C-alpha positions as CSV (number, residue, x, y, z in Angstrom):
1,Q,184.0,59.5,84.1
2,S,183.7,56.5,86.3
3,G,181.7,55.9,89.4
4,K,178.4,57.1,90.6
5,R,177.4,60.8,90.2
6,R,174.5,62.7,91.7
7,F,172.3,64.8,89.4
8,N,173.6,68.1,90.7
9,D,177.2,67.0,90.1
10,L,176.3,66.1,86.5
11,S,174.5,69.4,86.1
12,A,177.5,71.3,87.3
13,S,179.9,69.4,85.0
14,V,178.0,70.0,81.8
15,G,177.3,73.7,82.3
16,G,174.8,75.6,80.2
17,C,172.2,72.8,80.2
18,N,169.0,73.4,82.0
19,S,167.8,70.7,84.5
20,R,164.9,69.6,82.4
21,T,167.0,69.0,79.3
22,L,169.6,67.1,81.4
23,R,166.9,65.0,83.0
24,D,165.5,64.1,79.6
25,R,168.9,63.2,78.2
26,L,169.7,61.0,81.2
27,K,166.3,59.3,80.7
28,D,167.2,58.7,77.0
29,L,170.6,57.3,78.0
30,E,168.9,55.1,80.6
31,D,166.5,53.7,78.0
32,L,169.5,52.9,75.8
33,D,171.2,51.0,78.6
34,I,174.1,53.5,78.6
35,V,173.4,55.0,82.1
36,R,172.0,53.3,85.2
37,R,169.8,55.4,87.5
38,E,169.6,54.3,91.2
39,I,167.2,55.8,93.7
40,V,169.3,56.0,96.9
41,S,166.8,57.7,99.1
42,E,163.1,58.8,98.8
43,N,163.3,61.4,101.5
44,P,165.2,63.5,100.9
45,P,165.2,62.7,97.2
46,W,168.6,61.3,96.2
47,V,169.4,59.7,92.8
48,E,172.8,58.5,91.5
49,Y,173.7,57.8,87.9
50,E,176.5,55.6,86.6
51,L,177.7,54.2,83.3
52,T,176.7,50.7,82.5
53,E,179.1,48.3,80.8
54,R,177.7,49.4,77.5
55,G,178.2,53.1,78.6
56,R,181.8,52.5,79.5
57,E,182.4,50.9,76.1
58,L,180.9,53.9,74.4
59,A,183.0,56.3,76.5
60,S,186.1,54.4,75.5
61,A,185.2,54.6,71.9
62,L,184.4,58.4,72.1
63,S,187.5,59.3,74.1
64,P,189.9,59.6,71.1
65,L,187.3,61.7,69.2
66,A,187.0,64.0,72.2
67,A,190.8,64.3,72.5
68,W,191.0,65.2,68.8
69,G,188.3,67.8,69.2
70,R,190.0,69.4,72.2
71,E,193.3,69.6,70.2
72,H,192.1,70.7,66.8
73,L,189.0,72.8,67.7
74,A,190.9,74.7,70.3
75,E,193.5,75.6,67.7
76,D,190.7,76.7,65.3
77,A,189.1,78.9,68.0
78,L,192.4,80.5,68.8
79,S,193.3,81.3,65.2
80,T,189.8,82.7,64.6
81,S,190.1,84.8,67.7
82,I,193.5,86.2,66.6
83,A,192.3,86.9,63.1
84,G,189.2,88.6,64.4
85,S,191.2,90.9,66.7
86,G,193.5,92.1,63.9
87,G,196.4,90.3,65.5
88,E,197.7,88.6,62.4
């Protein structure tokens, strides 16, 4: 995704990840120069994250892999579900 995102937006988009884990992962990505963190306001606290140039390059490289996973892993999950329900 492009553009700046607030922490709560990122948290909602990943789902199933607690806030501490997400914060730790974002810090790791910031240390690797993949994500940039910008403090917009101290009071109320407001932080935005965005991909750096390096992060955008990584996202472009991973995009085909993600597409493959959505296509093939969804097929595997469907066939496993059908087999498990006795619907063969």
